[in-house]
C-alpha positions as CSV (number, residue, x, y, z in Angstrom):
1,M,-80.8,-17.5,56.9
2,T,-82.1,-14.1,56.3
3,K,-85.6,-13.3,57.5
4,K,-88.2,-13.3,54.7
5,E,-90.3,-10.2,54.1
6,K,-94.0,-10.4,53.3
7,F,-95.3,-9.0,50.0
8,S,-98.6,-9.0,48.1
9,L,-99.5,-8.9,44.4
10,E,-102.9,-8.2,42.9
11,Y,-104.1,-9.4,39.5
12,S,-107.4,-8.4,37.9
13,L,-109.1,-11.5,36.3
14,K,-112.0,-11.8,33.9
15,G,-114.3,-14.3,35.4
16,S,-116.6,-15.1,38.3
17,A,-115.5,-15.9,41.8
18,P,-116.5,-19.6,41.4
19,M,-114.5,-19.8,38.2
20,I,-111.4,-18.3,39.8
21,W,-111.8,-20.5,42.8
22,R,-111.7,-23.6,40.6
23,Y,-108.2,-22.6,39.5
24,I,-106.8,-21.7,42.9
25,G,-108.7,-23.9,45.4
26,T,-108.8,-27.3,43.7
27,E,-106.3,-30.0,42.9
28,Y,-107.3,-30.0,39.2
29,G,-107.2,-26.2,38.9
30,L,-103.8,-25.8,40.5
31,S,-102.3,-28.5,38.3
32,T,-103.3,-26.6,35.2
33,W,-101.1,-23.5,36.0
34,F,-99.2,-23.7,39.3
35,A,-97.6,-27.1,39.0
36,D,-97.4,-30.1,36.6
37,G,-99.1,-32.3,39.1
38,I,-100.5,-32.1,42.6
39,E,-101.5,-34.7,45.2
40,I,-103.7,-33.6,48.1
41,D,-103.9,-35.9,51.1
42,G,-105.8,-34.2,53.9
43,K,-103.8,-31.1,54.7
44,K,-100.7,-32.2,52.8
45,Y,-100.2,-30.9,49.3
46,T,-97.4,-32.4,47.2
47,F,-96.5,-30.4,44.1
48,H,-94.6,-31.8,41.2
49,W,-92.7,-29.9,38.5
50,G,-91.1,-31.9,35.6
51,K,-89.8,-35.4,36.5
52,E,-87.5,-34.4,39.4
53,E,-88.8,-31.5,41.4
54,T,-91.2,-32.1,44.2
55,R,-92.2,-29.8,47.1
56,T,-94.6,-30.3,49.9
57,A,-96.9,-27.8,51.6
58,I,-99.3,-28.0,54.6
59,L,-102.7,-26.4,54.4
60,V,-102.7,-23.7,57.1
61,A,-106.2,-22.3,56.4
62,K,-108.9,-22.4,53.8
63,R,-112.3,-20.8,53.2
64,N,-114.0,-22.4,50.2
65,G,-114.6,-19.9,47.5
66,V,-112.4,-17.3,49.2
67,Y,-108.8,-18.2,49.9
68,V,-106.3,-21.0,50.5
69,R,-103.2,-20.5,52.6
70,L,-100.3,-23.0,52.5
71,R,-96.9,-23.2,54.2
72,W,-94.0,-25.0,52.5
73,T,-92.7,-27.7,54.9
74,D,-89.1,-26.8,54.2
75,D,-89.7,-23.1,54.9
76,E,-89.8,-21.0,58.0
77,Q,-92.7,-21.6,60.4
78,D,-94.0,-18.0,60.2
79,T,-94.2,-17.8,56.4
80,F,-96.9,-18.9,54.0
81,F,-98.4,-18.2,50.6
82,E,-102.0,-17.4,50.1
83,L,-104.2,-17.2,47.1
84,R,-107.4,-15.1,47.7
85,V,-110.3,-14.1,45.5
86,S,-111.6,-10.6,46.2
87,F,-114.1,-8.3,44.5
88,N,-113.2,-4.7,43.8
89,E,-116.4,-2.6,44.2
90,M,-114.9,0.3,42.3
91,T,-113.9,-1.6,39.1
92,R,-116.5,-4.3,39.5
93,E,-113.8,-6.9,38.8
94,H,-112.6,-9.9,40.6
95,T,-109.0,-9.8,41.8
96,L,-106.6,-12.6,42.7
97,V,-104.5,-11.4,45.7
98,I,-101.3,-13.4,46.3
99,T,-99.5,-13.0,49.5
100,D,-96.0,-14.6,49.8
101,F,-92.7,-14.2,51.5
102,A,-89.2,-13.8,50.1
103,E,-85.7,-12.7,51.2
104,K,-85.0,-9.1,50.2
105,N,-82.5,-10.1,47.5
106,E,-85.0,-12.6,46.1
107,E,-88.2,-10.6,46.1
108,K,-88.0,-9.5,42.5
109,D,-87.4,-13.0,41.3
110,Q,-90.3,-14.3,43.4
111,K,-92.6,-11.6,42.0
112,D,-91.4,-12.4,38.4
113,L,-92.2,-16.0,39.0
114,W,-95.8,-15.2,40.2
115,N,-96.2,-12.8,37.2
116,S,-95.2,-15.6,34.9
117,Q,-97.5,-18.2,36.6
118,I,-100.5,-15.8,36.5
119,E,-99.9,-15.2,32.8
120,S,-100.1,-19.0,32.3
121,L,-103.3,-19.0,34.4
122,K,-104.8,-16.3,32.2
123,K,-103.9,-18.0,29.0
124,L,-105.1,-21.4,30.0
125,S,-108.4,-20.2,31.6
126,G,-109.3,-17.3,29.3
127,M,-109.4,-15.0,32.3
């Protein structure tokens, strides 16, 4: 297996930090744009897509209102994905910063997937 490389993406969102947090830090919020369904049991997050696809992640770190960091249980130990709310002082806008890992030959596909998911988030939330 090829070592995965870390990358980050930033998305300007219209909305307050608490509003953005509801969509990235809660079971209900994540199930509106990230997956079709989510079950959270302590630090175990089980994501469902369609009728067949299920993937489990473990909560690595979380600071309410700021970020959530998860690691897929079937992935390398030193990788994670993180959803973080930040505020850009220059533009006076809130930004969603996504940090993830992908193999070099899969990075474009992974970024395209995030772009698609964030477009869904924006449409569903009005952000």
